[in-house]
KOLMINU-15258 format. One line per 2 residues: their letters; for each residue x, y, z of C-alpha. Coordinates in steps of 0.02 Angstrom, whole numbers, plus 50000, padded with zeros to 5 digits. Layout:
a = X,Y,Z ~ ...
% end
This chain:
xx = 55718,54453,55397 ~ 55747,54474,55211
xx = 55654,54608,55112 ~ 55627,54629,54927
xx = 55534,54756,54820 ~ 55455,54676,54667
xx = 55374,54767,54521 ~ 55215,54678,54467
xx = 55182,54776,54308 ~ 55033,54669,54258
xx = 54947,54721,54420 ~ 55010,54902,54417
xx = 55095,54891,54585 ~ 55256,54872,54679
xx = 55255,54741,54816 ~ 55356,54733,54976
xx = 55403,54554,55018 ~ 55467,54503,55189
xx = 55540,54329,55193 ~ 55450,54296,55026
xx = 55279,54348,55096 ~ 55184,54501,55038
xx = 55187,54634,55173 ~ 55147,54793,55078
xx = 55107,54871,54911 ~ 55111,55032,54814
xx = 54977,55042,54680 ~ 54995,55153,54528
xx = 54923,55194,54359 ~ 55007,55269,54209
xx = 54943,55428,54129 ~ 55036,55491,53976
xx = 55217,55516,54025 ~ 55185,55496,54212
xx = 55164,55360,54340 ~ 55031,55407,54468
xx = 55052,55326,54639 ~ 54875,55308,54705
xx = 54887,55202,54862 ~ 55019,55131,54978
xx = 54997,55014,55124 ~ 55102,54904,55238
xx = 55036,54762,55344 ~ 55005,54834,55520
xx = 55121,54703,55596 ~ 55266,54778,55499
xx = 55231,54963,55520 ~ 55349,55077,55616
xx = 55502,54987,55548 ~ 55531,55103,55400
xx = 55470,54973,55277 ~ 55345,55090,55195
xx = 55489,55206,55155 ~ 55590,55060,55088
xx = 55444,55016,54975 ~ 55429,55194,54908
xx = 55617,55210,54884 ~ 55622,55045,54788
xx = 55477,55094,54678 ~ 55549,55266,54640
xx = 55721,55195,54606 ~ 55642,55075,54481
xx = 55548,55218,54398 ~ 55709,55320,54389
xx = 55816,55180,54318 ~ 55694,55089,54204
xx = 55574,55220,54137 ~ 55572,55398,54074
xx = 55414,55434,54173 ~ 55381,55576,54293
xx = 55303,55535,54462 ~ 55136,55604,54520
xx = 55119,55565,54706 ~ 54930,55560,54728
xx = 54952,55449,54881 ~ 54989,55558,55034
xx = 55118,55435,55102 ~ 55218,55441,54940
xx = 55201,55631,54930 ~ 55259,55655,55111
xx = 55404,55534,55086 ~ 55464,55626,54931
xx = 55449,55794,55020 ~ 55580,55742,55148
xx = 55695,55658,55021 ~ 55759,55795,54905
xx = 55859,55670,54802 ~ 55691,55617,54725
xx = 55618,55790,54693 ~ 55671,55792,54509
xx = 55557,55643,54475 ~ 55402,55733,54532
xx = 55271,55812,54422 ~ 55149,55907,54529
x = 54986,55965,54456
% end
């Protein structure tokens, strides 16, 4: 099983691909100097394998490396994931 996280900027989302098939997504919108993660989902067939966390990690790594944006985790999954991964706390802008 091969996985890939792809940024689809035109659609304002990060996509989790498993064997080149879409299996999850993390939607966002930009607001000023922040990227607001609004919704995350993983296909039920692929849940409980840590893939949602992989998706969030990939999205946040892309934000960290390729933008100067802060992260606003409006989605509870993203917020909870960041809470238990202190190495991402500096990205967060909480309002």
